[in-house]
C-alpha positions, 0 to 999 in steps of 0.5 A: 502532428496534431494540437488540441486548443489547450483552452479547451483540457480539462485537468486529469482528474482520478474518482474513486468509488466507494463501492468497491471500496467496499467491495475490496473490504469485504473480499478481505475480510472474507478469507482473512482469519475471524479473529483478526483485524484490517487496517488500511496504509496511509502510503497507498492513497492519502485523500483526505475524503477516501480516509474518512470513509475507509476509517467507517470498515477498518480497525486503524490505521498504518502511517510513516510521517508527520504529515500522516498524523495531522490528516488523521487529526484534521479528520478527527479520526478516533477510537482507532488503533494506529501503527506508526512504521517506518524511520521517518517516524522520530519527526513526528512531533511529541504533541502530534501523538499525545494529541492521537492518543486523547481521540481515545487511539492506540498508539503502537511503534513499530521498533525499525533497529535497536536504535528506535528502542531508545526512541522508543523509550524516551517517548515513554519517559516523556510522557506518550502513551504507546505500546511497541512491536519489533519489527522481525527481520526475516527470510519468507522461505520462497522467492517470489520475484525482484517486484512481486515479493519480499526482498532480502530482509534487510529491515528490522530486529534479527532474532537474535537481536530481539532475543537479546534485547529482551534478555538484557532490556529487562523489565521495560521491554516486557512490559512496553514492547507487547509483540510483533511486525512483520512484512510478509512480501509485497504483490503476492499473487496466491494465498499459498505464497502469504501462507509460506511467508505467514509460516516463516514468520510465526516460525521465527516468532515461535523460536523467540519466545520459547527462549525469552519467555515472551508473551506476544499478544499482538501481531501486525501482517504488513503488505501481502495483497496483489494489486496491478496498477493500470492493467487488468484486475487479476483476483487472488487464486484461493487454495483448497484450505482457507487462510483463516484455517491455515494461519489459525492452525500455525498460530496455535503452535505457539504457546499463547495464541496472541490476542490480536491479529493485523492485516495492513494493506493499502493497495488492496484496499483502494486500488481497483477503486481509482478511475484515471481521466487524462487528457490527449495533448497530442497524438502522432501516426508515426507508422513504427510507433504511434503515441499519445501525449496526455496531461498526466506523467512523470509517475513513480508507478511508471518509474518503479515498475521501468526500474524493477522489472525493466518492461514498460508500464503495464497501464491500459489506457482506452477511450469511451466508457469502458475498456475494450474486449479487443477488435481488429479495428482498434490500434495499438498506442503508447501512452506519454506525459508531458514530459518529452521523455522516454522515461515518462512512458505511462503504458499502452492505450487501444483506440479506434483510428477513427475516432482520433480526430474527435478524441479529447479524453483517455481512461484508465482503471484501477488507480487508486493505489500509489497513483495521485500521491505519487505525482501522477500530474507530472511533476513535483512542483505541480498542485495534487491531480484532482480527486473526487471520491463518489 
C-alpha cells in the first residue's frame, strides 16, 4: 500500500474551457435550422460564471427550480427567453417569477399535466406575465435503448388530453398557451435518429392543430444531443440531408409555420468543456485488480450509468498532459472514490507503472455536464467541487 501526505493533496477541481463551449455552440448552430434558437439547460451545469458566459451566445435558458431562477437573477440575466420545466416549478416563488419578467425576459411555462394547467391559470390571475406550452407525451417511433434514448412517454399531455383542454378550456387556453414542448430523447448518436423523433412529434402536433384550429407559434425541442461523460468524445453522425432542410420540410406540413423554434441543450453545449483534476489518495498493485483511490467520487454520473446499463463507468483517467494513445508500457487501473465501496467506481486509468512513486494527479476530459452539480466531490455534505472558467 502507498499513502500520500494528506497535507500536500490539492482538492479535486474542474476547469471549463470558454473555447470548447464556443466550439460546441457553433457546431450546434451549424446543423440546426437557421430559424431556430438555442437555449441552455441549467440542469447540465449551474456554475455561475459559466452561465454568464453562455448568456452572450444563446437565446435563453431552461430552469426547473427556485435555486436556478435565483442564479439567473443574481447574474442579472435579461432580455432572454426563459423556459420553466419540471414539477418543482410550483415551488418557485411568485416574486421570483415577477422579478425575472421585470428583467425583460420572456417566461414560458411548460405544462406537464392537466393539474399544472390550473397552477398556470392561478399564476396569470396573480399577475405573472408568461405563456404556456403543452408538454407533449408521445412515442418517438423508434427505440434508442435504455440509456441512449427516449424512455416510455409517460410525462406530459397525450394528444387527446390536449385536444380536450383546448376544446373545453375556451378563450384562456387559446390566449395564454402558445405551443408545445417536445422531449425528443437523450444521448441520440445520429441526426437520423433525432429526425425520427422530431417527425413523430410534429405528426402529433399536426393532428392536434387540425382538430382544434390551435395555432402553435412556439415549439421547444428538449434533449437529444449526445455526450459521453468522461469518455472519449464521439461527434454526431451527419446524414446526407441536413437537419435544417429535413425539419423545414416536416414543419411545412403544419397549417401554420411556428414563429419560434427552440432547441434546448445542456450536455451538448458544455459537456466537452470540463477538465477534471483529482489527487491520488492511494494505489494498490494487486495483480488481479490494481486500483487508484482519488479524492472525488460517489458521482451520480457513475451511479446512474451503472444502474442503467449494468456496466462500469466509462470515465477514462490519465496522467500527464493528454489522454494516452496507447502503448504496451501502460497498465490499466480501476479508479475509485474515497468511500470504500465498489459503487464508488469512477472508471479506469491507463498509467505507466514507472510513474507510480511520483504520481499525485490524474485527469479526465469531457466532464463539463452533470459532474460538479452531481456531487462529484464525494459526499453530498461536502462543499461543491472547485470550479473555474478560462
